[in-house]
C-alpha positions in Angstrom: 0.0 0.0 0.0 1.2 3.5 -0.8 2.5 5.3 2.3 2.4 9.0 2.7 4.6 10.6 0.2 7.6 12.5 1.7 8.3 16.1 0.7 9.5 16.0 -2.9 13.0 17.0 -1.9 13.2 14.2 0.6 12.1 11.4 -1.8 14.7 8.7 -2.0 15.5 6.3 -4.7 14.4 3.2 -2.7 11.0 4.7 -2.1 10.5 5.7 -5.7 11.5 2.3 -7.0 9.2 0.6 -4.4 6.2 2.7 -5.4 7.0 2.3 -9.2 7.3 -1.5 -8.8 4.1 -1.6 -6.8 2.2 0.3 -9.5 3.7 -1.9 -12.2 2.8 -5.1 -10.4 -0.7 -4.1 -9.2 -2.0 -2.0 -12.0 0.0 -2.5 -15.2 0.5 -6.3 -14.8 -2.2 -7.0 -12.1 -5.0 -5.4 -14.1 -3.4 -6.5 -17.4 -3.3 -3.0 -18.7 -0.4 -4.0 -20.7 -0.4 -7.7 -21.7 3.2 -7.4 -22.8 4.6 -6.1 -19.5 4.7 -9.3 -17.4 7.0 -11.2 -19.7 9.8 -8.6 -19.6 9.3 -7.9 -15.9 9.6 -11.5 -14.7 12.7 -11.9 -16.9 14.2 -8.8 -15.2 14.5 -7.0 -18.6 13.0 -3.7 -17.3 15.6 -1.1 -16.4 14.4 1.3 -13.7 16.2 4.6 -13.6 15.3 7.2 -11.0 16.3 10.6 -12.3 17.8 13.1 -9.9 17.7 15.9 -12.5 17.0 19.3 -11.1 16.1 20.8 -14.5 14.5 19.7 -17.7 17.8 20.0 -19.5 19.4 17.6 -17.1 16.6 15.1 -17.7 17.2 15.4 -21.4 20.8 14.5 -20.9 19.7 11.5 -18.9 17.3 10.6 -21.7 20.3 10.9 -24.1 22.3 8.4 -22.0 19.4 6.0 -21.6 18.6 5.9 -25.3 22.3 5.2 -26.1 22.4 2.5 -23.4 19.2 0.8 -24.6 20.3 0.7 -28.2 23.7 -0.6 -27.3 22.4 -3.4 -25.0 20.9 -6.6 -26.2 17.1 -6.8 -25.5 17.7 -10.0 -23.5 19.5 -7.8 -21.0 17.4 -4.7 -21.2 14.2 -4.8 -23.2 12.7 -1.5 -22.0 13.6 1.4 -19.7 11.5 3.4 -17.2 13.1 6.8 -16.7 11.3 7.9 -13.6 11.3 11.5 -12.3 9.7 11.9 -8.9 9.9 15.7 -8.5 10.5 17.7 -11.7 7.0 17.6 -13.3 4.4 18.0 -10.7 2.1 19.7 -13.3 0.9 17.3 -16.0 0.7 20.0 -18.7 4.3 20.9 -18.1 5.2 17.2 -18.5 3.0 16.9 -21.6 4.9 19.9 -23.1 8.2 18.2 -22.2 7.2 15.1 -24.1 7.4 17.0 -27.4 11.0 17.9 -26.6 11.7 14.3 -25.5 10.4 13.0 -28.8 12.7 15.4 -30.5 15.6 13.8 -28.7 14.6 10.4 -30.1 14.6 12.0 -33.6 18.1 13.6 -32.9 19.4 10.2 -32.1 17.9 9.0 -35.4 15.9 6.4 -33.5 12.5 6.9 -35.0 11.2 3.5 -35.8 13.7 2.0 -33.3 12.6 3.4 -30.0 9.3 4.9 -29.0 8.4 6.8 -25.9 5.3 6.2 -23.8 4.4 8.4 -20.8 2.9 8.1 -17.4 2.1 10.7 -14.8 0.2 10.9 -11.5 -2.2 13.5 -13.0 -2.3 12.1 -16.5 -5.4 13.4 -18.4 -6.5 12.6 -22.0 -7.6 15.6 -24.0 -11.3 16.1 -23.7 -11.7 14.3 -20.4 -12.3 15.5 -16.9 -9.5 15.0 -14.4 -11.3 12.3 -12.4 -12.4 10.4 -15.6 -11.4 6.8 -15.0 -9.9 6.5 -18.5 -7.1 8.7 -17.4 -5.9 6.0 -15.0 -4.6 3.9 -17.8 -1.6 6.3 -17.9 -1.4 7.2 -14.3 1.6 6.3 -12.3 3.0 7.4 -8.9 5.6 9.6 -10.6 6.3 11.1 -14.1 7.8 8.3 -16.2 9.3 8.2 -19.7 9.0 4.7 -20.9 11.5 3.8 -23.6 10.3 0.9 -25.7 12.1 -1.0 -28.5 9.9 -0.9 -31.6 10.9 -4.4 -32.6 9.8 -5.7 -29.2 6.5 -3.9 -29.5 6.0 -5.4 -32.9 6.7 -8.9 -31.7 4.4 -8.5 -28.8 1.6 -7.1 -31.0 2.1 -10.1 -33.4 1.7 -12.5 -30.5 -1.4 -10.7 -29.1 -4.4 -11.1 -31.4 -6.3 -7.9 -31.8 -3.8 -5.6 -30.0 -5.8 -2.6 -31.2 -8.4 -3.6 -28.6 -6.1 -3.2 -25.6 -7.1 0.4 -24.9 -10.8 -0.3 -25.0 -10.3 -3.4 -22.8 -8.3 -1.2 -20.4 -11.1 1.4 -20.2 -13.7 -1.4 -19.6 -11.5 -2.9 -16.8 -11.1 0.5 -15.2 -14.8 1.4 -15.5 -15.6 -1.9 -13.7 -13.0 -1.1 -11.1 -13.9 2.5 -10.6 -11.9 5.2 -8.8 -12.7 3.6 -5.4 -11.4 0.2 -6.7 -8.2 1.9 -7.9 -7.7 3.5 -4.5 -8.1 0.1 -2.9 -5.1 -1.1 -4.9 -3.1 1.3 -2.7 -2.1 3.4 -5.7 
């Protein structure tokens, strides 16, 4: 269960990793929000990186390093990376604006079609929804996260999962059944 969150400046890496793993295990894998997550997680192919960046520019430098590392490392060792930032982007709209810049970093590395970014945030909100709309919880995490995914791994997973295009709708249905109260009972 989530404990009270320390002041942002006092957050430590162990706490951030614990809360991120809890979210991954209970929500992403536990609710099957991503049917591809369990396989790489149980094989320890998920790299967790807690950013200590104090500015967006520092986080971009970390993203540079993580992109280079992911591309240089065999998928059997690191299939995907979660670059977690516990304090820099409290406001979701600021984080959302930052994502455009982060996508630009992927382009600068000439990794379009090789690496894609997914994003998660504690206050994630899809355009046209209300903040408490349960659909937003598909992309809610305890902290701002840039998820670096290998395109070829995504393609293999989609090939193995019939009707992958239905995942989002299934997630909404799962969360609608669960409701906000059910989400809170997960301790997230």
